[in-house]
C-alpha positions as CSV (number, residue, x, y, z in Angstrom):
1,M,-12.2,42.5,-63.3
2,P,-15.0,41.0,-64.6
3,S,-14.6,37.6,-67.1
4,K,-15.5,37.8,-70.4
5,D,-16.7,35.0,-72.8
6,P,-13.7,34.7,-75.3
7,I,-15.8,33.9,-77.8
8,T,-18.6,36.6,-78.1
9,G,-16.7,39.2,-75.7
10,K,-19.9,39.6,-73.5
11,F,-19.6,39.3,-69.6
12,L,-20.3,36.0,-68.1
13,S,-23.5,35.7,-66.1
14,G,-23.4,34.2,-62.7
15,A,-24.3,30.8,-63.5
16,A,-21.4,30.6,-66.2
17,L,-19.1,32.1,-63.4
18,R,-19.9,29.3,-61.0
19,R,-19.3,26.8,-63.7
20,K,-16.0,28.1,-64.6
21,K,-15.1,28.2,-60.6
22,K,-16.1,24.5,-60.4
23,V,-14.1,23.7,-63.3
24,T,-11.3,25.4,-62.3
25,S,-11.1,23.8,-58.8
26,T,-11.8,20.5,-60.0
27,V,-8.8,20.7,-62.3
28,A,-6.5,22.3,-59.2
29,I,-7.5,19.5,-56.8
30,A,-6.6,16.9,-60.0
31,N,-3.2,18.7,-60.3
32,Q,-2.6,18.8,-56.3
33,K,-3.3,15.0,-56.1
34,A,-1.2,14.2,-59.3
35,R,1.6,16.5,-57.6
36,T,1.8,14.9,-54.2
37,V,2.3,11.6,-56.0
38,T,4.6,12.5,-58.1
39,T,7.7,14.2,-56.7
40,I,9.3,17.1,-59.1
41,A,12.8,15.6,-60.2
42,G,15.8,17.3,-59.9
43,G,15.7,21.1,-58.8
44,L,16.1,23.2,-55.9
45,S,14.0,21.8,-52.8
46,F,12.4,23.7,-49.8
47,T,14.1,21.5,-47.5
48,D,17.7,22.5,-48.8
49,L,17.0,26.2,-47.6
50,P,18.9,26.9,-44.2
51,A,16.9,28.4,-41.3
52,P,16.2,32.1,-41.6
53,P,18.8,34.5,-40.3
54,L,17.0,36.1,-37.4
55,G,18.3,39.5,-36.4
56,D,20.4,40.2,-39.1
57,P,18.4,41.9,-41.7
58,L,21.0,42.3,-44.3
59,A,21.5,38.4,-44.5
60,A,17.4,38.1,-44.0
61,M,17.9,39.7,-47.7
62,A,20.1,36.7,-49.3
63,W,17.8,34.0,-47.5
64,W,14.3,36.0,-49.3
65,N,16.4,35.6,-52.4
66,D,17.2,32.0,-52.2
67,V,13.6,31.5,-51.2
68,L,12.1,33.3,-54.2
69,L,14.2,31.1,-56.3
70,T,13.5,28.1,-54.8
71,C,9.7,29.0,-55.6
72,A,10.5,29.9,-59.1
73,D,12.5,26.7,-59.9
74,Q,9.6,24.6,-58.4
75,I,7.1,26.5,-60.5
76,L,9.2,26.0,-63.4
77,R,9.9,22.3,-63.0
78,D,6.3,21.6,-62.1
79,P,4.2,19.9,-65.1
80,H,0.8,20.3,-63.6
81,I,0.7,23.9,-63.7
82,T,-0.7,26.0,-66.5
83,L,1.1,28.4,-68.5
84,E,-1.0,31.2,-67.7
85,A,-0.5,30.6,-63.7
86,R,3.1,29.7,-64.4
87,V,3.8,33.2,-66.0
88,R,1.7,34.8,-63.4
89,F,3.6,33.3,-60.4
90,L,7.2,34.1,-61.9
91,A,5.9,37.6,-63.1
92,D,5.2,38.0,-59.4
93,F,8.5,36.5,-58.2
94,S,10.7,38.8,-60.6
95,A,8.9,41.7,-59.1
96,K,9.7,40.9,-55.7
97,A,13.3,40.0,-56.3
98,G,13.7,43.3,-57.9
99,M,12.6,44.9,-54.8
100,I,14.8,42.8,-52.7
101,R,18.0,43.7,-55.1
102,D,17.0,47.4,-54.6
103,K,16.7,47.0,-50.6
104,A,20.0,45.2,-50.8
105,A,21.6,48.2,-52.9
106,E,20.5,50.7,-50.4
107,S,21.6,48.5,-47.6
108,R,25.3,48.5,-49.2
109,A,25.1,52.2,-50.0
110,I,24.2,53.0,-46.3
111,R,26.9,50.6,-44.9
112,T,29.7,52.1,-47.1
113,A,28.7,55.8,-46.2
114,L,28.5,54.9,-42.3
115,A,32.2,53.2,-43.0
116,A,33.4,56.0,-44.8
117,K,32.4,58.7,-42.0
118,E,33.7,56.3,-39.0
119,N,37.3,56.2,-41.2
120,T,37.3,60.0,-41.6
121,A,36.2,60.6,-37.8
122,A,39.4,57.6,-36.8
123,S,41.9,60.0,-39.3
124,T,41.0,63.2,-37.9
125,G,41.6,62.0,-34.2
126,L,38.0,61.9,-33.1
127,E,37.0,60.1,-30.5
128,K,33.5,58.9,-29.2
129,V,32.7,60.2,-26.0
130,S,30.3,58.0,-24.0
131,G,28.7,59.8,-20.8
132,P,25.7,61.6,-20.0
133,T,24.0,63.7,-22.6
134,P,23.4,67.4,-21.8
135,S,20.3,68.5,-20.0
136,K,17.6,70.2,-21.9
137,I,17.5,74.0,-21.6
138,P,13.8,75.1,-21.7
139,K,12.9,77.7,-23.9
140,P,11.7,81.1,-22.4
141,P,8.2,81.7,-22.9
142,I,7.5,84.5,-25.6
């Protein structure tokens, strides 16, 4: 989306966009230097996160939720982030957390349905048969 001058409402020229980008990058570099000197007091830390649960997608959803909450906590406590950037990051994190929540609810429903199906099969006396699968019989040509 093209940038506009907040005073005149006109689109910014190429030179104005370059100046704006230079100022923004200078501010970002200064904030990064200040951020490495001072640590964010309190809150969650990325070093406190456990290792990701490889091979377990259900536990991975909970792990990603913890990662997103840690990121959100860092964003909230960082004094060097502008309000606009903070709002943009938090909106993005909340959208991703909602997707994780939906996936977790879907996975829970699938597990419940599979458990109910297995309980029904066990209560009716059906057993799983392990053996060779029947051979495929080709259809006759028409």
